[in-house]
RONU-848682 format. One record per residue: residue number from 0; residue in one letter; x, z, y of N, C-alpha, C in turn. Coordinates in Angstrom, 3 decimals. Each point is the difference from the previous one (the first is absolute). Example, Ala and Ser with C-alpha at 12.3 -4.5 7.8 and 13.67 -1.06 7.14 Angstrom:
BEGIN
0 A 13.190 7.800 -5.690 -0.890 0.000 1.190 0.900 0.000 1.200
1 S -0.350 -0.720 1.050 0.820 0.060 1.190 -0.770 0.730 1.090
***
This chain:
BEGIN
0 M 16.077 19.260 11.409 0.164 -0.942 -1.109 -1.068 0.190 -1.085
1 S -1.110 0.660 0.364 -1.062 0.204 -0.971 -0.574 -1.330 -0.476
2 G 0.073 -1.046 0.836 -0.489 -1.309 -0.405 0.774 -0.559 -1.173
3 V 1.326 0.220 -0.037 0.824 -0.456 -1.117 -0.418 0.710 -1.281
4 V -0.135 1.313 0.091 -0.376 0.787 -1.175 -1.385 -0.408 -0.501
5 A -0.959 -0.176 0.910 -1.355 -0.373 -0.392 -0.020 -1.376 -0.667
6 A 0.766 -0.943 0.556 0.043 -1.346 -0.574 0.592 0.027 -1.401
7 F 1.091 0.732 -0.173 0.618 0.093 -1.312 -0.887 0.745 -0.993
8 A -0.704 1.014 0.473 -0.875 0.760 -0.887 -1.080 -0.905 -0.575
9 A -0.577 -0.863 0.840 -1.023 -0.928 -0.476 0.581 -0.985 -1.014
10 L 1.183 -0.521 0.309 0.665 -0.966 -0.874 0.287 0.604 -1.369
11 V 0.601 1.171 -0.004 0.413 0.635 -1.246 -1.209 0.457 -0.811
12 S -1.037 0.505 0.669 -1.146 0.536 -0.727 -0.720 -1.079 -0.802
13 V -0.102 -1.201 0.543 -0.669 -1.083 -0.739 0.857 -0.436 -1.183
14 A 1.315 -0.071 0.193 0.893 -0.345 -1.108 -0.060 1.061 -1.099
15 V -0.057 1.267 0.388 -0.130 1.090 -0.981 -1.308 -0.137 -0.767
16 L -1.065 -0.382 0.695 -1.283 -0.219 -0.665 0.130 -1.069 -1.079
17 G 0.723 -1.074 0.296 0.229 -1.033 -1.000 0.719 0.543 -1.222
18 Y 0.969 0.882 0.237 0.730 0.629 -1.109 -0.939 0.873 -0.830
19 V -0.830 0.796 0.675 -0.940 0.889 -0.691 -1.000 -0.813 -0.824
20 I -0.451 -1.123 0.556 -0.926 -0.868 -0.734 0.626 -0.459 -1.317
21 G 1.299 -0.287 0.041 0.691 -0.376 -1.229 0.128 1.157 -0.968
22 V 0.290 1.192 0.519 0.175 1.182 -0.848 -1.287 0.336 -0.748
23 I -1.124 -0.029 0.690 -1.270 0.391 -0.630 -0.625 -1.132 -0.816
24 G 0.609 -1.197 0.067 -0.464 -1.107 -0.825 -1.172 -0.775 0.557
25 L -0.310 0.209 1.284 -1.090 -0.767 0.596 0.339 -1.482 0.036
26 L 1.257 -0.309 0.288 0.527 -1.356 -0.089 1.248 0.020 -0.868
27 R 0.282 -1.107 -0.651 1.203 -0.112 -0.814 1.173 -0.427 0.876
28 A 1.187 0.273 -0.452 1.184 -0.414 0.751 0.033 -1.519 0.180
29 S -0.536 -0.732 -0.984 -0.008 -1.465 0.094 -0.953 -0.506 1.074
30 D -0.951 0.845 0.419 -0.935 -0.408 1.055 0.685 -0.113 1.354
31 E 1.213 0.492 0.084 0.797 -0.148 1.221 0.105 -1.465 0.416
32 L 0.152 -0.898 -0.977 0.113 -1.422 0.304 -1.274 -0.521 0.643
33 V -1.150 0.448 -0.490 -1.282 -0.438 0.564 -0.108 0.436 1.460
34 L 0.320 1.261 0.271 -0.078 0.509 1.372 0.992 -0.725 0.908
35 S 1.208 -0.247 -0.502 1.009 -0.685 0.806 -0.435 -1.416 0.348
36 R -0.587 -0.702 -0.960 -0.474 -1.363 0.262 -1.185 0.002 0.954
37 L -0.866 1.004 -0.112 -1.120 0.120 0.929 0.514 0.194 1.426
38 A 1.008 0.842 0.149 0.577 0.225 1.324 0.692 -1.259 0.521
39 F 0.740 -0.687 -0.876 0.813 -1.143 0.421 -0.842 -1.225 0.344
40 F -1.011 -0.285 -0.812 -0.741 -1.247 0.147 -1.296 0.120 0.803
41 V -0.512 1.213 0.174 -1.298 0.150 0.668 0.075 0.913 1.224
42 A 0.290 1.266 -0.228 -0.128 0.985 1.078 1.059 -0.168 1.094
43 T 1.261 -0.142 -0.386 1.055 -0.105 1.016 -0.109 -1.276 0.830
44 P -0.307 -1.161 -0.578 -0.219 -1.178 0.852 -1.107 0.212 1.031
45 A -1.078 0.689 -0.390 -1.078 0.282 0.954 0.506 0.893 1.128
46 L 0.786 1.017 -0.352 0.551 0.897 1.011 0.935 -0.746 0.952
47 M 0.837 -0.872 -0.549 0.957 -0.718 0.833 -0.686 -1.001 0.926
48 F -1.041 -0.658 -0.498 -0.740 -0.929 0.848 -0.630 0.739 1.172
49 A -0.648 1.122 -0.286 -0.652 0.769 1.062 1.019 0.541 0.997
50 T 1.145 0.477 -0.484 1.023 0.587 0.878 0.629 -1.050 0.901
51 V 0.431 -1.113 -0.600 0.704 -1.032 0.768 -0.943 -0.699 0.974
52 S -1.235 -0.243 -0.406 -0.935 -0.708 0.877 -0.316 0.793 1.269
53 R 0.177 1.302 -0.038 -0.294 0.840 1.166 1.258 0.451 0.740
54 A 1.163 -0.473 -0.426 1.254 0.472 0.585 0.202 -0.553 1.406
55 D 0.715 0.768 0.818 0.370 -0.446 1.338 1.292 -0.802 -0.112
56 L -0.118 -1.322 -0.030 1.157 -0.862 -0.238 0.990 0.019 1.155
57 A -0.446 0.386 1.188 0.905 0.021 1.149 1.088 1.051 -0.147
58 A -0.250 0.999 -0.845 0.964 1.095 -0.140 0.907 -0.151 -1.218
59 L -0.033 -1.172 -0.653 0.756 -0.165 -1.231 1.513 0.073 0.206
60 W 0.502 -0.672 1.024 1.444 -0.059 0.204 0.458 1.174 0.862
61 S 0.050 1.171 -0.606 0.393 1.202 0.705 1.417 0.391 -0.400
62 P 0.692 0.804 0.842 1.328 0.490 -0.382 -0.020 0.804 -1.293
63 V -1.097 0.708 -0.241 -0.118 0.774 -1.237 0.025 -0.933 -1.209
64 L -0.690 -1.141 0.098 0.007 -0.963 -1.094 1.404 -0.541 -0.243
65 L 0.732 -0.335 1.059 1.353 -0.521 -0.152 0.887 1.018 -0.703
66 T -0.151 1.261 0.367 0.765 1.062 -0.653 -0.297 0.057 -1.488
67 E -1.282 -0.103 -0.353 -0.380 0.061 -1.404 0.529 -1.192 -0.779
68 V -0.020 -1.173 0.602 0.509 -1.199 -0.676 1.480 0.162 -0.318
69 I 0.770 0.518 0.947 1.430 0.214 -0.221 0.224 1.012 -1.119
70 A -0.750 1.092 0.022 0.157 1.036 -1.020 -0.381 -0.527 -1.385
71 V -1.071 -0.775 -0.076 -0.428 -0.584 -1.274 1.056 -0.968 -0.532
72 A 0.518 -0.852 0.871 1.020 -0.967 -0.414 1.237 0.711 -0.549
73 F 0.395 1.087 0.643 1.183 0.751 -0.440 -0.220 0.587 -1.390
74 T -1.105 0.713 -0.200 -0.221 0.658 -1.285 -0.192 -1.008 -1.133
75 Q -0.704 -1.074 0.274 -0.203 -1.005 -1.041 1.302 -0.684 -0.385
76 L 0.827 -0.297 1.002 1.279 -0.651 -0.275 0.883 0.886 -0.865
77 V 0.067 1.284 0.331 0.829 0.916 -0.782 -0.495 0.081 -1.438
78 F -1.319 0.147 -0.186 -0.518 0.115 -1.363 0.261 -1.272 -0.802
79 V -0.281 -1.149 0.572 0.168 -1.256 -0.732 1.461 -0.228 -0.374
80 L 0.921 0.288 0.916 1.420 -0.199 -0.297 0.451 0.883 -1.159
81 V -0.399 1.264 0.016 0.392 0.909 -1.075 -0.681 -0.393 -1.308
82 A -1.310 -0.271 0.058 -0.751 -0.316 -1.217 0.476 -1.295 -0.653
83 K 0.279 -0.996 0.805 0.396 -1.300 -0.547 1.473 -0.039 -0.408
84 L 0.875 0.503 0.871 1.429 -0.136 -0.253 0.543 1.065 -0.938
85 A -0.441 1.242 0.164 0.540 1.088 -0.814 -0.785 0.217 -1.290
86 W -1.343 -0.108 0.075 -0.824 0.337 -1.156 -0.602 -1.219 -0.693
87 K 0.248 -1.183 0.526 -0.450 -1.253 -0.627 -1.512 -0.042 -0.238
88 R -0.775 0.515 0.947 -1.450 -0.057 -0.114 -0.490 -1.425 0.251
89 T -1.161 -0.330 -0.554 -0.590 -1.310 0.257 -0.530 -0.057 1.428
90 A -0.336 -1.197 0.440 -0.527 -0.159 1.360 -1.315 0.753 0.169
91 R -0.844 -0.007 -1.035 -1.284 0.685 0.092 0.174 1.514 0.026
92 Q 0.919 0.529 -0.807 0.276 1.434 0.023 0.554 0.430 1.354
93 A 0.932 -0.805 0.523 0.591 0.327 1.294 -1.033 -0.074 1.122
94 T -0.970 -0.890 -0.143 -1.046 -0.124 1.020 -0.876 1.240 0.050
95 I -0.427 0.490 -1.163 -0.801 1.227 -0.023 0.810 1.160 0.564
96 G 1.265 0.076 -0.331 0.850 1.059 0.527 0.175 -0.091 1.502
97 A 0.173 -1.218 0.504 0.152 -0.181 1.444 -1.273 0.412 0.729
98 L -1.153 -0.345 -0.565 -1.266 0.418 0.596 -0.167 1.511 -0.059
99 A 0.342 0.589 -1.137 -0.141 1.450 -0.154 0.890 0.755 0.977
100 S 1.121 -0.587 0.378 0.942 0.680 0.891 -0.282 -0.250 1.477
101 S -1.067 -0.764 0.316 -0.190 -0.355 1.410 -1.453 -0.142 0.442
102 Y -0.920 -0.267 -0.903 -1.386 -0.322 0.353 -0.761 1.304 0.241
103 V -0.304 0.298 1.251 -0.563 1.310 0.343 -1.510 0.033 -0.162
104 N -0.511 1.204 -0.176 -1.432 0.227 -0.150 -0.653 -0.020 1.384
105 A -0.087 -1.187 0.579 -0.486 -0.137 1.374 -1.518 0.020 0.096
106 G -0.690 -0.205 -1.112 -1.449 -0.066 0.043 -0.668 1.352 -0.041
107 N -0.162 0.550 -1.208 -0.768 1.237 -0.124 0.759 1.237 0.465
108 L 1.325 -0.070 0.175 0.753 1.151 0.511 0.518 -0.245 1.414
109 G 0.470 -1.222 0.264 0.517 -0.302 1.333 -1.060 0.043 1.075
110 V -1.208 -0.466 -0.321 -1.082 -0.008 0.997 -0.389 1.414 0.430
111 P -0.284 0.920 -0.931 -0.333 1.359 0.468 1.142 0.691 0.719
112 I 1.238 -0.230 -0.415 1.133 0.605 0.702 0.130 -0.595 1.388
113 S -0.196 -1.322 0.101 0.061 -0.648 1.309 -1.066 0.550 0.931
114 L -1.174 0.286 -0.561 -1.109 0.496 0.812 0.162 1.475 0.348
115 Y 0.244 0.835 -1.023 -0.025 1.442 0.218 1.316 0.560 0.531
116 V 1.116 -0.647 -0.317 1.297 0.495 0.461 0.428 -0.679 1.296
117 L -0.199 -1.338 0.070 0.463 -0.765 1.153 -1.110 -0.285 1.007
118 G -1.245 0.197 -0.412 -1.111 -0.164 0.929 -0.503 -1.412 0.176
119 D 0.486 -0.953 -0.805 -0.426 -1.394 0.145 0.118 -0.699 -1.343
120 A -1.122 -0.289 -0.636 0.003 -0.629 -1.314 0.552 -1.419 0.034
121 A -0.022 -0.645 1.181 0.463 -1.387 0.107 1.515 -0.130 -0.117
122 L 0.729 1.100 0.141 1.466 -0.074 -0.038 0.524 -0.497 -1.337
123 V -0.726 0.296 -1.072 0.475 -0.386 -1.327 -0.462 -1.400 -0.396
124 A -0.915 -0.601 0.738 -0.555 -1.304 -0.367 1.052 -1.103 -0.147
125 P 0.978 -0.112 0.921 0.998 -1.063 -0.173 0.780 0.121 -1.300
126 I 0.307 1.217 -0.416 0.746 0.194 -1.243 -0.859 -0.382 -1.197
127 L -1.261 0.385 0.044 -0.927 -0.354 -1.069 -0.096 -1.514 -0.155
128 L -0.118 -0.711 1.111 -0.112 -1.461 -0.049 1.308 -0.644 -0.445
129 F 1.131 0.535 0.449 1.303 -0.537 -0.412 0.158 0.089 -1.517
130 Q -0.384 1.130 -0.562 0.132 0.163 -1.440 -0.937 -0.932 -0.755
131 L -1.216 -0.163 0.527 -0.989 -0.825 -0.681 0.297 -1.487 0.102
132 L 0.409 -0.427 1.204 0.115 -1.435 0.276 1.403 -0.561 -0.177
133 V 0.998 0.884 -0.108 1.376 -0.472 -0.163 0.600 0.518 -1.309
134 L 0.110 1.315 -0.142 0.643 0.571 -1.179 -0.749 -0.342 -1.292
135 T -1.316 0.175 0.012 -0.766 -0.203 -1.225 0.041 -1.449 -0.496
136 P -0.273 -1.012 0.851 0.068 -1.383 -0.502 1.385 -0.389 -0.514
137 I 1.058 0.428 0.696 1.358 -0.322 -0.455 0.256 0.623 -1.368
138 S -0.449 1.237 -0.173 0.194 0.685 -1.280 -0.755 -0.703 -1.123
139 F -1.213 -0.453 0.298 -0.789 -0.667 -1.021 0.628 -1.337 -0.422
140 L 0.716 -0.637 0.892 0.698 -1.235 -0.363 1.002 0.259 -1.118
141 I 0.602 1.182 0.009 0.987 0.351 -1.019 -0.681 0.563 -1.249
142 L -0.998 0.850 0.205 -0.652 0.660 -1.127 -0.852 -0.949 -0.826
143 D -0.627 -0.982 0.643 -0.850 -0.939 -0.705 0.867 -1.088 -0.620
144 K -0.045 -0.104 -1.319 0.867 -0.950 -0.700 -0.621 -1.380 -0.119
145 G -1.134 -0.239 0.699 -0.713 -1.260 -0.165 0.577 -1.175 0.773
146 A 0.926 0.258 0.925 0.506 -1.092 0.831 0.927 -0.903 -0.793
147 R -0.213 -1.277 0.083 0.859 -0.971 -0.676 0.649 -0.963 0.984
148 S -0.340 0.083 1.281 0.573 -0.876 1.014 -0.092 0.710 1.342
149 P 0.785 -0.463 1.014 -0.103 0.627 1.327 -1.420 -0.026 0.550
150 K -0.721 -1.103 -0.232 -1.371 -0.080 0.495 -0.878 1.053 -0.666
151 A 0.161 0.152 -1.326 -0.784 1.001 -0.712 0.352 1.403 0.466
152 A 1.289 0.207 0.292 0.438 1.320 0.476 -0.629 0.325 1.344
153 L -0.084 -0.995 0.881 -0.597 0.230 1.313 -1.487 0.309 -0.099
154 L -0.644 -0.534 -1.041 -1.436 0.213 -0.160 -0.332 1.275 -0.775
155 L 1.018 0.634 -0.595 -0.248 1.191 -0.801 -0.702 1.120 0.773
156 P 0.392 0.284 1.250 -0.703 1.085 0.704 -1.491 -0.240 0.131
157 L -0.414 -1.267 0.037 -1.421 -0.313 0.154 -0.783 0.296 -1.275
158 R 0.705 0.282 -1.095 -0.660 0.375 -1.238 -0.196 1.504 -0.091
159 N 0.559 0.722 0.959 -0.090 1.452 -0.036 -1.116 0.489 0.920
160 P -0.906 0.828 -0.491 -1.153 0.410 0.810 0.384 0.811 1.235
161 L 1.068 0.787 -0.078 0.411 0.786 1.162 0.474 -0.905 1.135
162 T 0.795 -1.001 -0.355 0.506 -0.919 1.019 -1.127 -0.824 0.609
163 V -0.878 -0.508 -0.854 -1.122 -0.812 0.486 -0.886 0.815 0.930
164 A -0.319 1.228 -0.401 -0.863 0.853 0.819 0.664 0.310 1.343
165 S 1.316 0.249 -0.017 0.710 0.306 1.245 0.036 -1.206 0.931
166 L 0.238 -1.190 -0.565 0.042 -1.208 0.820 -1.373 -0.329 0.583
167 L -1.040 0.202 -0.783 -1.353 -0.219 0.519 -0.312 0.993 1.122
168 G 0.400 1.241 -0.180 -0.196 0.997 1.047 0.776 -0.330 1.254
169 L 1.234 -0.499 -0.174 0.816 -0.393 1.152 -0.632 -1.166 0.740
170 A -0.518 -0.971 -0.737 -0.663 -1.142 0.631 -1.216 0.450 0.798
171 L -0.739 0.931 -0.538 -1.176 0.511 0.701 0.413 0.751 1.267
172 A 1.067 0.782 -0.098 0.474 0.741 1.170 0.496 -0.943 1.087
173 L 0.695 -1.062 -0.396 0.504 -0.970 0.971 -1.133 -0.769 0.666
174 S -1.065 -0.247 -0.728 -1.117 -0.768 0.552 -0.852 0.821 0.954
175 G 0.098 1.315 -0.107 -0.816 0.860 0.851 -1.438 0.110 -0.441
176 V -0.312 -0.541 -1.164 -1.368 0.031 -0.516 -0.221 1.282 -0.796
177 S -1.134 0.627 0.186 -0.366 1.193 -0.760 -1.131 -0.343 -0.959
178 L 0.187 0.312 -1.249 -1.047 -0.265 -0.985 -1.159 0.967 0.194
179 P -1.198 -0.405 -0.362 -1.160 0.890 0.133 0.175 1.286 -0.802
180 V -0.641 1.035 0.468 0.097 1.298 -0.667 -0.465 -0.095 -1.449
181 M -1.013 -0.795 -0.254 -0.519 -0.126 -1.348 1.004 -0.653 -0.944
182 V 0.936 -0.786 0.550 1.048 -0.613 -0.816 1.144 0.975 -0.228
183 M 0.397 0.726 1.060 1.141 0.906 -0.088 -0.320 1.276 -0.776
184 R -1.261 0.395 -0.007 -0.338 1.283 -0.631 0.358 0.039 -1.489
185 P -0.368 -1.004 -0.811 0.420 0.053 -1.415 1.509 -0.122 -0.182
186 I 0.669 -0.743 0.906 1.457 -0.098 -0.065 0.633 1.357 0.267
187 D -0.500 0.697 1.008 0.495 1.343 0.296 -0.274 0.954 -1.158
188 L -1.147 -0.180 -0.627 -0.360 0.861 -1.123 0.976 -0.185 -1.160
189 L 0.318 -1.250 -0.298 0.977 -0.272 -1.058 1.391 0.496 0.404
190 G 0.369 -0.251 1.254 1.317 0.427 0.475 0.173 1.505 -0.062
191 G -1.087 0.731 0.184 0.082 1.446 -0.069 0.382 0.510 -1.377
192 A -0.163 -0.831 -1.014 0.359 0.407 -1.364 1.468 -0.248 -0.320
193 A 0.706 -0.757 0.837 1.365 -0.419 -0.324 0.944 1.182 -0.199
194 V 0.026 0.903 0.963 0.938 1.122 -0.060 -0.317 0.946 -1.151
195 P -1.243 0.499 -0.137 -0.260 0.924 -1.110 0.179 -0.626 -1.377
196 V -0.368 -1.271 -0.153 0.167 -0.642 -1.309 1.483 -0.126 -0.348
197 A 0.821 -0.419 0.980 1.436 -0.118 -0.247 0.613 1.356 -0.320
198 L -0.435 1.045 0.700 0.535 1.336 -0.245 -0.445 0.541 -1.358
199 L -1.236 -0.264 -0.372 -0.473 0.420 -1.322 0.788 -0.704 -1.107
200 A 0.271 -1.286 0.194 0.795 -0.744 -0.980 1.401 0.580 -0.102
201 Y 0.557 0.379 1.133 1.337 0.582 0.010 0.015 1.345 -0.722
202 G -0.990 0.859 0.294 -0.070 1.290 -0.670 -0.201 -0.141 -1.494
203 L -0.844 -0.945 -0.398 -0.225 -0.252 -1.426 1.274 -0.494 -0.672
204 S 0.791 -0.771 0.744 1.263 -0.505 -0.555 0.986 1.129 -0.251
205 L -0.036 1.035 0.831 0.904 1.139 -0.195 -0.317 0.706 -1.321
206 Y -1.294 0.099 -0.330 -0.377 0.605 -1.281 0.457 -0.883 -1.153
207 G -0.234 -1.298 0.127 0.386 -0.909 -1.077 1.496 -0.082 -0.202
208 S 0.776 0.215 1.078 1.452 -0.125 -0.106 0.627 1.146 -0.783
209 R -0.722 1.096 -0.240 0.572 1.136 -0.723 0.338 -0.362 -1.439
210 R -0.830 -0.856 -0.589 0.185 -0.326 -1.412 0.578 -1.384 -0.217
211 A 0.050 -0.782 1.060 0.450 -1.387 -0.152 1.519 -0.073 -0.018
212 A 0.548 -0.626 -1.014 1.448 -0.209 -0.039 0.360 -1.135 0.927
213 P 1.167 0.059 0.636 0.386 -1.075 0.909 0.199 -1.309 -0.742
214 T -0.407 -1.076 0.618 0.217 -1.321 -0.577 1.475 -0.351 0.121
215 P 0.477 -1.033 -0.759 1.401 -0.389 0.143 0.368 -0.324 1.440
216 E -0.946 -0.579 0.754 0.262 -0.339 1.394 0.238 1.255 0.826
217 E -0.674 1.114 -0.360 0.076 1.207 0.798 1.064 0.972 -0.490
218 D 0.678 -0.333 -1.090 1.013 0.894 -0.528 1.127 0.159 1.021
219 G 0.358 1.231 0.311 1.064 0.246 0.965 -0.408 -0.233 1.433
220 V -1.308 0.076 0.303 -0.478 -0.302 1.346 0.135 1.200 0.935
221 G 0.466 1.140 -0.530 0.132 1.189 0.826 0.874 -0.210 1.215
222 R 1.084 -0.737 -0.151 0.882 -0.231 1.152 -0.654 -0.909 1.029
223 D -0.858 -0.917 -0.455 -0.750 -0.830 0.949 -0.930 0.867 0.843
224 I -0.664 0.954 -0.667 -0.895 0.912 0.710 0.776 0.838 0.997
225 F 1.153 0.521 -0.429 0.824 0.823 0.893 0.416 -0.781 1.240
226 L 0.442 -1.248 -0.180 0.426 -0.811 1.134 -1.179 -0.317 0.913
227 A -1.132 -0.381 -0.585 -1.174 -0.333 0.814 -0.474 1.204 0.798
228 V -0.015 1.171 -0.606 -0.433 1.213 0.691 0.972 0.363 1.117
229 A 1.299 -0.088 -0.265 0.992 0.325 1.027 -0.121 -0.936 1.201
230 L -0.208 -1.284 -0.267 -0.133 -0.967 1.082 -1.283 0.220 0.780
231 K -1.108 0.205 -0.727 -1.298 0.128 0.673 -0.128 1.309 0.766
232 A 0.357 1.106 -0.621 -0.234 1.316 0.596 1.017 0.365 1.080
233 F 1.235 -0.479 -0.142 1.056 0.444 0.910 0.608 -1.136 0.838
234 A 0.391 -1.094 -0.666 0.687 -1.067 0.728 -0.919 -0.727 0.975
235 Q -1.215 -0.335 -0.435 -0.887 -0.784 0.862 -0.362 0.723 1.299
236 P -0.437 1.279 -0.026 -0.263 0.677 1.276 1.246 0.198 0.845
237 A 1.160 0.192 -0.652 1.242 0.168 0.756 0.365 -1.284 0.742
238 V -0.110 -1.135 -0.692 0.301 -1.290 0.635 -0.994 -0.275 1.119
239 A -1.271 0.290 -0.230 -1.017 -0.227 1.024 0.280 0.837 1.247
240 Y 0.386 1.243 -0.198 0.293 0.876 1.146 1.191 -0.530 0.799
241 V 1.068 -0.365 -0.691 1.199 -0.499 0.684 -0.324 -1.285 0.753
242 M -0.716 -0.922 -0.639 -0.345 -1.256 0.650 -0.909 0.234 1.209
243 A -1.005 0.870 -0.178 -0.960 0.244 1.077 0.653 0.663 1.203
244 R 0.841 0.996 -0.252 0.569 0.769 1.111 1.191 -0.685 0.649
245 Y 0.919 -0.514 -0.817 1.259 -0.482 0.553 0.041 -1.514 0.217
246 L -0.770 -0.760 -0.775 -0.003 -1.452 0.191 -1.096 -0.431 0.968
247 L -1.197 0.564 -0.169 -1.138 -0.391 0.834 -0.272 0.976 1.134
248 G 0.637 1.157 -0.014 -0.174 0.968 1.078 -1.376 0.618 0.072
249 L -0.674 0.146 -1.135 -1.336 0.601 -0.007 0.085 1.517 0.106
250 D -1.044 0.594 0.541 -0.097 1.453 0.040 -1.474 0.392 -0.047
251 G -0.270 1.295 0.017 -1.373 0.475 0.015 -0.800 -0.441 -1.208
252 T -1.224 -0.435 0.250 -0.924 -0.348 -1.080 0.497 -1.175 -0.831
253 Q 0.629 -0.996 0.639 0.480 -1.157 -0.744 1.137 0.365 -0.948
254 L 0.917 0.867 0.433 1.076 0.441 -0.880 -0.555 0.802 -1.170
255 L -0.946 0.892 0.288 -0.626 0.790 -1.051 -0.754 -0.895 -0.971
256 A -0.747 -0.983 0.523 -0.769 -0.903 -0.854 0.911 -0.811 -0.914
257 A 1.076 -0.552 0.558 0.916 -0.822 -0.794 0.607 0.808 -1.145
258 T 0.398 1.237 0.278 0.634 0.828 -1.017 -1.008 0.507 -1.023
259 L -1.178 0.422 0.475 -1.037 0.491 -0.916 -0.482 -1.091 -0.948
260 F -0.251 -1.192 0.534 -0.501 -1.079 -0.845 1.022 -0.381 -1.070
261 A 1.280 0.024 0.357 1.038 -0.323 -0.985 0.100 1.073 -1.075
262 A -0.413 1.229 0.336 0.056 1.111 -0.961 -1.230 0.078 -0.884
263 L -0.994 -0.851 0.233 -1.176 -0.017 -0.878 0.432 -0.283 -1.432
264 P -0.666 0.581 -0.982 0.382 -0.243 -1.396 -0.350 -1.416 -0.449
265 T 0.498 -0.362 -1.155 -0.302 -1.311 -0.577 -1.506 -0.134 -0.240
266 A -0.551 -1.135 0.379 -1.445 -0.229 -0.154 -0.369 -0.147 -1.473
267 Q -1.171 0.521 -0.371 -0.458 -0.129 -1.382 -0.313 -1.448 -0.345
268 N -0.099 -0.865 1.026 -0.189 -1.438 -0.259 1.104 -0.541 -0.911
269 I 1.207 0.535 0.134 1.121 -0.513 -0.785 -0.230 0.243 -1.484
270 Y -0.631 1.108 -0.327 -0.310 0.234 -1.408 -1.050 -0.999 -0.488
271 V -0.979 -0.312 0.844 -1.007 -1.001 -0.365 0.675 -1.348 -0.238
272 Y 0.958 -0.372 0.858 0.726 -1.256 -0.178 0.787 0.029 -1.313
273 A 0.645 1.137 -0.285 0.797 0.117 -1.216 -0.870 -0.157 -1.244
274 V -1.198 0.588 0.034 -0.925 -0.131 -1.132 -0.489 -1.437 -0.122
275 T -0.368 -0.584 1.132 -0.546 -1.362 -0.008 1.015 -0.997 -0.550
276 Y 1.273 0.147 0.378 1.035 -0.935 -0.435 0.816 0.526 -1.172
277 D -0.408 1.173 -0.562 0.615 0.573 -1.192 1.519 0.100 0.131
278 T 0.432 0.543 1.125 1.424 0.163 0.272 0.240 1.300 0.769
279 G 0.921 0.820 -0.491 0.439 1.165 0.749 -1.045 1.074 0.205
280 R -0.885 0.205 -0.986 -1.039 1.017 0.177 0.606 1.391 0.198
281 R 0.934 0.362 -0.858 0.589 1.339 0.087 0.775 0.183 1.297
282 L 0.690 -1.025 0.428 0.734 0.052 1.262 -0.946 0.233 1.160
283 A -1.084 -0.776 0.058 -0.969 0.151 1.088 -0.664 1.368 -0.040
284 R -0.432 0.426 -1.193 -0.694 1.269 -0.142 0.894 1.177 0.402
285 G 1.236 -0.001 -0.484 0.916 1.097 0.308 0.362 0.062 1.470
286 T 0.218 -1.160 0.611 0.361 -0.025 1.411 -1.151 0.480 0.873
287 I -1.211 -0.433 -0.315 -1.174 0.445 0.771 -0.152 1.515 -0.100
288 L 0.120 0.534 -1.202 -0.171 1.434 -0.206 1.036 0.807 0.783
289 L 1.275 -0.372 -0.117 1.068 0.781 0.627 0.011 -0.161 1.518
290 T -0.198 -1.218 0.491 0.014 -0.178 1.456 -1.200 0.660 0.664
291 T -1.136 0.056 -0.725 -1.169 0.684 0.554 0.287 1.486 0.173
292 G 0.628 0.612 -0.997 0.342 1.407 0.111 1.061 0.272 1.056
293 L 1.035 -0.847 0.054 1.087 0.200 0.966 -0.438 -0.264 1.431
294 S -0.935 -0.921 0.182 -0.366 -0.392 1.363 -0.686 1.114 0.772
295 I -0.632 0.944 -0.692 -0.689 1.085 0.702 0.986 0.835 0.822
296 P 1.045 0.585 -0.606 0.950 0.753 0.831 0.799 -0.879 0.957
297 I 0.302 -1.230 -0.409 0.790 -0.888 0.871 -0.788 -0.349 1.258
298 M -1.270 -0.383 -0.156 -0.802 -0.372 1.166 -0.315 1.205 0.864
299 T -0.157 1.156 -0.624 -0.205 1.225 0.778 1.218 0.301 0.856
300 A 1.192 -0.171 -0.580 1.232 0.244 0.753 0.166 -1.018 1.127
301 I -0.351 -1.253 -0.253 0.088 -1.029 1.036 -0.947 0.335 1.146
302 G -1.216 0.384 -0.339 -0.976 0.345 1.032 0.437 1.197 0.830
303 A 0.587 0.994 -0.674 0.447 1.204 0.710 1.190 -0.298 0.903
304 T 0.847 -0.949 -0.411 1.196 -0.321 0.774 -0.279 -0.957 1.147
305 L -0.795 -1.022 -0.256 -0.220 -1.033 0.998 -1.330 0.132 0.738
306 G -0.911 0.812 -0.539 -1.332 0.106 0.598 -0.025 0.782 1.300
***
């Protein structure tokens, strides 16, 4: 399981660097917004276009993907029901919470784990595409307050750079056309900045959060964080394992993959979304931090048991 440890070490070290940059005053805590917008509007769309355009579309509908969809639906449903009915959260607050409790770090953490632990980086691709092309656009329909009619609501995803980049990449993959190297090279270069920029923004946010008082929206958000962490770290991998083994009859590498992917921590993308839409920043930040720490022993135990 050295691949898990190495992947997490890289993830955490860049986030720590962002925190240190804030401590020494190289960047201000307010610069977190600049980095988050750079990741959201420029670097991450480039990464998603390059990833999706090269994906093996024939392997999208795998049993592992079905397991993940069921696990995601379960955790999101539980969070939304509790947040809306018991805690009277708004739709936008509940959306960030639902994402924080289910949206896994399939890109910069899932890919190396898929490669180094499972031996095949393509295993995580269907989950990455599902989150980008299904979960993200649906979430943006709720988070973006610009819709005034059903037609406008349907067009909202096309205003988001991540969705547009993913759809363009999917169209290219379906067409079988490969862009020239001279075209893809700058896109790859920009995409390579997505993960470190997002992690630096996250680390810088941790420094800024020490002195920032919670907004009225975030007052009492501790229970939201607790629920999101419990669902993401424990419930989601448990549901995935039960579904994979007893409903779909998976074993071996597929059972391990389904359970490991569900145990991935919350993606830092959710914090970028929270900053961009100015909703649930503390919830997203706290859930990412805690699930990242918890996922190390949890995924190690899963690998030792099922590997």
